[in-house]
PAPANU-788617 format. One record per residue (C-alpha): residue number from 1; residue in one letter; x, z negated, y. Coordinates in steps of 0.2 Angstrom, whole numbers. Example, Ala and Ser with C-alpha at 12.3 -4.5 7.8 and 13.67 -1.06 7.14 Angstrom:
# PAPANU-788617
NODE num residu    px    pz    py
NODE   1      A    62   -39   -22
NODE   2      S    68   -36    -5
This chain:
# PAPANU-788617
NODE num residu    px    pz    py
NODE   1      M   508  1273   794
NODE   2      K   510  1287   785
NODE   3      N   526  1282   778
NODE   4      F   518  1265   773
NODE   5      I   505  1276   763
NODE   6      K   519  1285   754
NODE   7      V   528  1269   749
NODE   8      F   510  1261   743
NODE   9      V   506  1277   732
NODE  10      I   524  1278   725
NODE  11      V   523  1259   722
NODE  12      I   506  1263   713
NODE  13      I   514  1278   702
NODE  14      A   529  1266   698
NODE  15      A   516  1252   692
NODE  16      L   506  1265   681
NODE  17      T   525  1270   674
NODE  18      L   528  1253   669
NODE  19      L   511  1252   660
NODE  20      P   517  1247   639
NODE  21      L   514  1260   626
NODE  22      Y   507  1246   615
NODE  23      S   490  1238   615
NODE  24      Q   491  1223   627
NODE  25      E   481  1213   614
NODE  26      R   494  1209   604
NODE  27      R   512  1207   606
NODE  28      V   528  1197   599
NODE  29      V   533  1182   612
NODE  30      L   550  1174   612
NODE  31      D   547  1155   611
NODE  32      N   566  1149   610
NODE  33      I   582  1153   606
NODE  34      K   597  1141   599
NODE  35      V   614  1141   599
NODE  36      N   622  1131   587
NODE  37      G   606  1120   585
NODE  38      K   604  1117   604
NODE  39      P   591  1125   611
NODE  40      L   593  1136   628
NODE  41      E   585  1134   645
NODE  42      K   573  1145   651
NODE  43      S   584  1149   665
NODE  44      D   598  1157   652
NODE  45      F   585  1169   644
NODE  46      D   590  1181   656
NODE  47      Y   610  1183   655
NODE  48      L   612  1181   635
NODE  49      I   630  1179   630
NODE  50      F   638  1170   615
NODE  51      S   653  1168   604
NODE  52      R   658  1174   589
NODE  53      K   657  1157   581
NODE  54      D   641  1154   587
NODE  55      S   625  1152   576
NODE  56      I   612  1161   585
NODE  57      T   593  1157   579
NODE  58      F   579  1165   589
NODE  59      F   561  1159   589
NODE  60      Y   546  1171   592
NODE  61      H   528  1174   588
NODE  62      L   513  1185   589
NODE  63      E   500  1185   603
NODE  64      I   485  1189   601
NODE  65      S   472  1189   614
NODE  66      D   456  1190   603
NODE  67      T   458  1179   588
NODE  68      T   444  1187   579
NODE  69      Q   455  1203   578
NODE  70      R   468  1191   569
NODE  71      T   475  1202   550
NODE  72      P   489  1199   541
NODE  73      F   505  1205   547
NODE  74      I   525  1207   547
NODE  75      F   538  1208   557
NODE  76      K   553  1219   558
NODE  77      I   569  1216   566
NODE  78      L   579  1229   574
NODE  79      I   599  1225   579
NODE  80      K   611  1237   587
NODE  81      N   626  1237   593
NODE  82      S   639  1249   600
NODE  83      K   646  1255   583
NODE  84      D   633  1250   569
NODE  85      S   612  1247   566
NODE  86      S   604  1238   556
NODE  87      F   585  1233   552
NODE  88      R   576  1221   540
NODE  89      V   556  1217   537
NODE  90      I   552  1200   536
NODE  91      N   538  1189   538
NODE  92      F   546  1172   545
NODE  93      N   543  1167   565
NODE  94      H   563  1166   566
NODE  95      F   579  1172   560
NODE  96      S   597  1168   563
NODE  97      Y   615  1177   565
NODE  98      K   633  1171   563
NODE  99      Y   648  1177   567
NODE 100      L   645  1193   576
NODE 101      P   656  1203   581
NODE 102      E   662  1207   600
NODE 103      D   649  1221   607
NODE 104      H   635  1222   617
NODE 105      Y   619  1221   604
NODE 106      Y   602  1226   607
NODE 107      L   586  1217   598
NODE 108      R   570  1221   594
NODE 109      I   555  1212   586
NODE 110      E   542  1221   581
NODE 111      A   526  1216   572
NODE 112      F   512  1228   562
NODE 113      D   498  1228   549
NODE 114      P   503  1242   538
NODE 115      R   486  1240   531
NODE 116      N   477  1243   548
NODE 117      K   490  1252   556
NODE 118      W   491  1242   572
NODE 119      V   508  1238   581
NODE 120      A   510  1224   592
NODE 121      K   521  1226   609
NODE 122      P   538  1222   603
NODE 123      L   550  1210   610
NODE 124      E   564  1217   616
NODE 125      L   581  1206   621
NODE 126      N   601  1211   626
NODE 127      F   614  1198   623
NODE 128      V   631  1199   624
NODE 129      V   645  1192   611
NODE 130      N   661  1191   619
NODE 131      D   673  1173   618
NODE 132      K   681  1176   635
NODE 133      L   664  1179   643
NODE 134      S   655  1164   634
NODE 135      S   669  1153   640
NODE 136      I   667  1156   658
NODE 137      Y   647  1158   658
NODE 138      S   647  1139   649
NODE 139      E   660  1132   664
NODE 140      L   650  1141   676
NODE 141      K   634  1131   669
NODE 142      S   644  1116   670
NODE 143      L   648  1117   686
NODE 144      R   629  1123   692
NODE 145      S   622  1107   684
NODE 146      S   637  1095   691
NODE 147      K   634  1104   709
NODE 148      A   614  1100   706
NODE 149      K   617  1082   702
NODE 150      N   627  1080   720
NODE 151      G   609  1085   727
NODE 152      K   606  1093   745
NODE 153      Q   619  1085   760
NODE 154      G   611  1083   777
NODE 155      G   594  1087   783
NODE 156      E   586  1103   789
NODE 157      T   595  1112   806
NODE 158      K   587  1115   821
NODE 159      T   585  1133   827
NODE 160      T   586  1138   843
NODE 161      E   579  1153   848
NODE 162      S   592  1168   851
NODE 163      T   591  1184   856
NODE 164      F   599  1198   847
NODE 165      W   603  1215   860
NODE 166      G   591  1211   868
NODE 167      F   577  1208   854
NODE 168      E   573  1190   849
NODE 169      V   581  1186   833
NODE 170      K   564  1185   821
NODE 171      S   559  1203   826
NODE 172      V   575  1208   820
NODE 173      L   576  1199   805
NODE 174      A   556  1204   801
NODE 175      G   562  1223   801
NODE 176      F   578  1220   791
NODE 177      G   566  1211   779
NODE 178      V   554  1228   778
NODE 179      G   568  1239   777
NODE 180      F   576  1228   763
NODE 181      V   559  1227   753
NODE 182      L   558  1247   755
NODE 183      V   574  1248   748
NODE 184      L   572  1237   734
NODE 185      I   556  1248   728
NODE 186      L   566  1263   730
NODE 187      S   579  1255   719
NODE 188      F   564  1250   705
NODE 189      I   559  1265   704
NODE 190      I   575  1275   703
NODE 191      F   580  1261   689
NODE 192      R   563  1264   680
NODE 193      N   565  1283   679
NODE 194      G   584  1278   672
NODE 195      K   576  1266   659
NODE 196      G   562  1278   654
NODE 197      N   575  1291   648
NODE 198      E   586  1277   639
NODE 199      K   569  1272   630
NODE 200      K   568  1289   623
NODE 201      K   587  1292   621
NODE 202      L   584  1274   611
NODE 203      K   569  1280   601
NODE 204      G   579  1295   595
NODE 205      E   593  1282   591
NODE 206      Q   580  1273   581
NODE 207      S   573  1287   574
NODE 208      G   592  1292   568
NODE 209      V   594  1274   562
NODE 210      I   579  1274   551
NODE 211      T   586  1291   544
NODE 212      L   600  1286   540
NODE 213      E   593  1269   532
NODE 214      K   582  1280   522
NODE 215      Y   597  1290   517
NODE 216      K   605  1274   512
NODE 217      Y   592  1266   503
NODE 218      E   588  1284   491
NODE 219      Q   608  1283   488
NODE 220      V   605  1265   482
NODE 221      L   591  1271   472
NODE 222      L   601  1283   463
NODE 223      E   616  1274   461
NODE 224      N   606  1259   453
NODE 225      S   596  1274   442
NODE 226      N   613  1280   436
NODE 227      L   619  1262   434
NODE 228      R   603  1259   421
NODE 229      A   605  1275   412
NODE 230      E   623  1269   406
NODE 231      I   617  1252   404
NODE 232      S   605  1257   393
NODE 233      A   616  1268   383
NODE 234      L   629  1256   382
NODE 235      R   615  1245   375
NODE 236      G   610  1260   364
NODE 237      Q   630  1259   357
NODE 238      I   631  1240   356
NODE 239      D   614  1242   344
NODE 240      A   623  1255   334
NODE 241      L   639  1245   333
NODE 242      N   629  1229   327
NODE 243      S   617  1240   315
NODE 244      R   636  1248   307
NODE 245      A   643  1229   307
NODE 246      E   627  1223   297
NODE 247      E   628  1238   286
NODE 248      L   647  1234   282
NODE 249      R   642  1216   279
NODE 250      K   629  1219   266
NODE 251      Q   640  1232   258
NODE 252      N   656  1217   259
NODE 253      I   640  1204   251
NODE 254      E   638  1220   238
NODE 255      L   655  1223   234
NODE 256      K   659  1204   232
NODE 257      E   644  1203   221
NODE 258      K   650  1214   209
NODE 259      V   669  1210   209
NODE 260      E   661  1191   205
NODE 261      K   650  1201   193
NODE 262      L   663  1211   184
NODE 263      S   676  1194   185
NODE 264      S   659  1184   177
NODE 265      S   656  1200   163
NODE 266      K   675  1200   160
NODE 267      S   675  1182   156
NODE 268      E   658  1183   146
NODE 269      L   666  1198   134
NODE 270      E   681  1191   132
NODE 271      E   674  1173   127
NODE 272      L   662  1184   116
NODE 273      Q   674  1193   108
NODE 274      Q   683  1174   104
NODE 275      Q   664  1171    95
NODE 276      K   664  1186    87
NODE 277      D   681  1182    80
NODE 278      E   680  1164    76
NODE 279      L   661  1169    68
NODE 280      F   672  1183    56
NODE 281      A   683  1170    52
NODE 282      L   668  1157    46
NODE 283      I   659  1172    37
NODE 284      I   675  1176    29
NODE 285      H   678  1158    24
NODE 286      D   660  1155    18
NODE 287      I   661  1170     6
NODE 288      K   678  1168     1
NODE 289      N   674  1150    -6
NODE 290      P   661  1159   -17
NODE 291      A   669  1173   -22
NODE 292      A   681  1160   -29
NODE 293      L   670  1151   -39
NODE 294      I   663  1168   -48
NODE 295      K   680  1174   -52
NODE 296      N   682  1155   -60
NODE 297      L   664  1155   -69
NODE 298      V   669  1172   -76
NODE 299      E   687  1165   -82
NODE 300      L   678  1150   -90
NODE 301      L   665  1161  -101
NODE 302      R   681  1173  -106
NODE 303      S   691  1158  -111
NODE 304      Y   681  1146  -119
NODE 305      D   668  1147  -133
NODE 306      L   653  1140  -125
NODE 307      T   634  1134  -132
NODE 308      A   621  1146  -127
NODE 309      T   615  1132  -115
NODE 310      E   633  1131  -107
NODE 311      Q   633  1148  -103
NODE 312      Q   615  1150   -96
NODE 313      E   621  1136   -83
NODE 314      I   636  1147   -77
NODE 315      I   624  1161   -77
NODE 316      D   615  1152   -65
NODE 317      D   628  1146   -55
NODE 318      I   633  1165   -53
NODE 319      L   617  1171   -48
NODE 320      V   615  1156   -37
NODE 321      T   634  1159   -28
NODE 322      S   631  1179   -29
NODE 323      N   614  1175   -19
NODE 324      R   623  1165    -5
NODE 325      I   635  1179    -4
NODE 326      V   622  1192    -2
NODE 327      A   614  1181    11
NODE 328      L   631  1180    22
NODE 329      S   633  1200    19
NODE 330      Q   614  1203    25
NODE 331      E   618  1191    40
NODE 332      V   633  1201    45
NODE 333      S   625  1219    43
NODE 334      R   611  1210    55
NODE 335      I   624  1206    68
NODE 336      L   631  1224    66
NODE 337      A   615  1232    69
NODE 338      L   611  1220    84
NODE 339      E   628  1222    93
NODE 340      S   625  1242    89
NODE 341      S   620  1254   107
NODE 342      L   604  1257   102
NODE 343      M   590  1247    91
NODE 344      S   576  1257    82
NODE 345      L   558  1250    82
NODE 346      N   546  1254    68
NODE 347      L   530  1250    76
NODE 348      E   513  1252    65
NODE 349      E   498  1243    67
NODE 350      G   493  1226    58
NODE 351      N   488  1209    60
NODE 352      I   503  1197    65
NODE 353      N   493  1183    56
NODE 354      D   495  1190    41
NODE 355      V   516  1191    42
NODE 356      I   514  1171    49
NODE 357      R   506  1168    32
NODE 358      E   517  1176    20
NODE 359      V   533  1167    29
NODE 360      V   525  1151    28
NODE 361      K   523  1156    10
NODE 362      A   540  1160     6
NODE 363      N   546  1146    16
NODE 364      S   535  1133     5
NODE 365      P   546  1128   -10
NODE 366      N   559  1122     4
NODE 367      A   547  1111    12
NODE 368      K   541  1103    -2
NODE 369      N   559  1100    -7
NODE 370      K   559  1090     8
NODE 371      N   543  1084     6
NODE 372      I   536  1093    22
NODE 373      N   518  1096    26
NODE 374      V   517  1117    35
NODE 375      F   502  1118    44
NODE 376      V   495  1133    53
NODE 377      D   483  1136    65
NODE 378      L   481  1155    69
NODE 379      D   470  1160    81
NODE 380      E   458  1174    70
NODE 381      N   453  1185    85
NODE 382      I   469  1192    88
NODE 383      E   464  1212    87
NODE 384      V   477  1223    76
NODE 385      F   490  1231    88
NODE 386      K   507  1237    84
NODE 387      F   521  1230    81
NODE 388      D   536  1229    71
NODE 389      R   533  1220    55
NODE 390      Y   549  1219    48
NODE 391      K   558  1211    64
NODE 392      V   544  1200    66
NODE 393      Y   545  1194    51
NODE 394      E   563  1189    53
NODE 395      V   560  1182    68
NODE 396      L   547  1169    59
NODE 397      D   557  1167    44
NODE 398      N   573  1161    57
NODE 399      L   560  1149    67
NODE 400      V   550  1140    51
NODE 401      S   567  1139    41
NODE 402      N   575  1129    55
NODE 403      A   561  1120    59
NODE 404      I   562  1114    39
NODE 405      K   581  1111    41
NODE 406      F   582  1099    56
NODE 407      T   567  1088    51
NODE 408      Q   567  1074    42
NODE 409      K   560  1070    23
NODE 410      G   540  1069    26
NODE 411      G   541  1077    42
NODE 412      E   529  1090    48
NODE 413      V   529  1107    54
NODE 414      R   517  1119    63
NODE 415      V   513  1136    66
NODE 416      E   502  1143    80
NODE 417      S   496  1159    86
NODE 418      S   485  1162   101
NODE 419      V   482  1176   116
NODE 420      E   487  1172   132
NODE 421      G   482  1187   144
NODE 422      D   489  1204   137
NODE 423      K   501  1196   125
NODE 424      V   503  1187   109
NODE 425      V   511  1170   108
NODE 426      I   518  1161    92
NODE 427      K   522  1144    93
NODE 428      V   535  1134    79
NODE 429      I   533  1116    83
NODE 430      D   542  1102    70
NODE 431      N   542  1083    73
NODE 432      G   562  1084    68
NODE 433      L   577  1079    76
NODE 434      G   574  1088    92
NODE 435      L   588  1094   106
NODE 436      S   600  1088   119
NODE 437      D   601  1095   137
NODE 438      E   616  1101   133
NODE 439      D   608  1111   117
NODE 440      L   595  1117   126
NODE 441      S   606  1125   138
NODE 442      R   614  1136   123
NODE 443      A   602  1136   111
NODE 444      F   600  1155   109
NODE 445      Q   619  1159   111
NODE 446      R   629  1168    98
NODE 447      G   638  1158    88
NODE 448      A   633  1139    94
NODE 449      R   634  1126    85
NODE 450      L   621  1113    89
NODE 451      S   624  1094    90
NODE 452      A   609  1090    76
NODE 453      K   615  1095    59
NODE 454      P   602  1099    46
NODE 455      T   594  1084    38
NODE 456      A   597  1090    21
NODE 457      D   615  1098    21
NODE 458      E   608  1114    22
NODE 459      P   620  1128    27
NODE 460      T   620  1136    44
NODE 461      S   630  1148    52
NODE 462      G   623  1147    72
NODE 463      L   618  1164    73
NODE 464      G   599  1163    69
NODE 465      L   591  1158    85
NODE 466      W   603  1171    94
NODE 467      I   596  1184    81
NODE 468      V   579  1178    86
NODE 469      K   582  1180   104
NODE 470      R   590  1200   102
NODE 471      L   576  1204    91
NODE 472      V   561  1198   103
NODE 473      E   571  1206   119
NODE 474      A   571  1222   109
NODE 475      M   552  1222   106
NODE 476      K   549  1218   125
NODE 477      G   545  1200   123
NODE 478      K   552  1185   127
NODE 479      V   557  1168   118
NODE 480      W   559  1149   124
NODE 481      V   563  1132   118
NODE 482      K   556  1115   125
NODE 483      S   562  1100   116
NODE 484      V   562  1081   117
NODE 485      L   577  1073   108
NODE 486      G   570  1063    95
NODE 487      K   554  1069    94
NODE 488      G   555  1086    90
NODE 489      S   553  1105    96
NODE 490      T   544  1120    99
NODE 491      F   551  1137    98
NODE 492      A   540  1150   104
NODE 493      F   541  1167   107
NODE 494      S   529  1181   115
NODE 495      L   523  1201   112
NODE 496      P   514  1213   121
NODE 497      I   499  1220   114
NODE 498      L   503  1236   111
NODE 499      K   490  1249   109
NODE 500      E   497  1266   112
NODE 501      V   516  1268   109
NODE 502      N   528  1281   106
NODE 503      V   533  1278    87
NODE 504      N   552  1285    91
NODE 505      F   552  1273   103
NODE 506      K   572  1266   104
NODE 507      Q   577  1249   115
NODE 508      E   593  1250   123
NODE 509      K   605  1234   117
NODE 510      E   606  1222   131
NODE 511      L   626  1219   135
NODE 512      E   623  1202   141
NODE 513      S   623  1188   126
NODE 514      D   614  1174   138
NODE 515      S   601  1173   148
NODE 516      A   590  1161   158
NODE 517      L   577  1150   146
NODE 518      N   560  1150   151
NODE 519      N   553  1133   150
């Protein structure tokens, strides 16, 4: 009896030691295991043997006794063999392995809630991956299933009571049974103690695995940080190279533009030089003929006895021819002045309408000879301001005389003045021959001979409009032309209204002889 009590106490203690360390409210339960897509029998869960080529899928779920305590959770999977271990965190109720190397494996599936800090009782499995054992185990299962199909042969055999060494067989068997149960209980206790030690060892190993995994994770983070730094540095270098390439591209474009500009300037200078040579050849030709005429007239006066009337006519011809030579000489002087590096302006206060009236009056005889009416439409509200009176007079004289030259007899010329903002605008309008599109594009070029010809064969050198442009731009103004072929032209220029300026102001001569026209 005492022995029975001792055994009973030992069994109770063993049962208490087997109580789980986790709460019985939550635990991870194995649902099924599929090998190559086929589920295993429940009876096969005790001996899990797989081959390396098997695709193993574990199905499980979290079992909760009190459903009111259900909270979000995740699974942590730990797998370990004799050489390595790894864990991962997932939120699925299944996972798979394939091509595992041959070894003994320990699998642990744990559910936990990081926020509420509860951990469910884990699911623990042991299995083996071995091709030979898997083949033998498969054959055994096949034989077992074949034997089960054959069924049980024969019926129940009758037993007769017999004795063994003087004791009934039943009594002997009962004694052996009790002894066998006691041996099993003691073996279970010893096994439980060994398993507890194994659990402690496994817990230590798991802690080491976690520490190792944490170290590996930190190493990966460090390498990732270094890679990011290197990538950032490389991107900085790439940006710098792109910036430098863009600068070089811009410099290349600028150099190309400068080369093109220099080539264009060279061509323009060569063309201007050619125009200059042609112009002076023309002027020399125009001066040579009147000079020869004067010489002939003087010889006529010296060689023949002429009446007073004839002498007066010769003298008048000499005067007209001399005036023509003087005009050509003055034009050459103006060209030389306009081509000098500096052009002085003599700015004085005055009324620009007075200059307009003087120019119209000076050109009236030429207009009357062609029966052309000249009208003025002046804005009398233009206030007094500072301008170069001589240069404005020369500009207006060129424009008005040109309008009379290229207008048919009986035509009309109109001179207008107005104020637009801080500028004075002067327009000379005629209903003469007009200009073609080609003439408009080169109207202000030096020495340009336009297609239109003076209506009364008046002399022209092709320099008047070029001189107008140079003088207006020297006074900080702008000049433009609008024209319709056969209907007339409008030449106009604007000047800034200057109040306070330096009397010694000098405008540097521009090198370019051609500029875009303002329409």
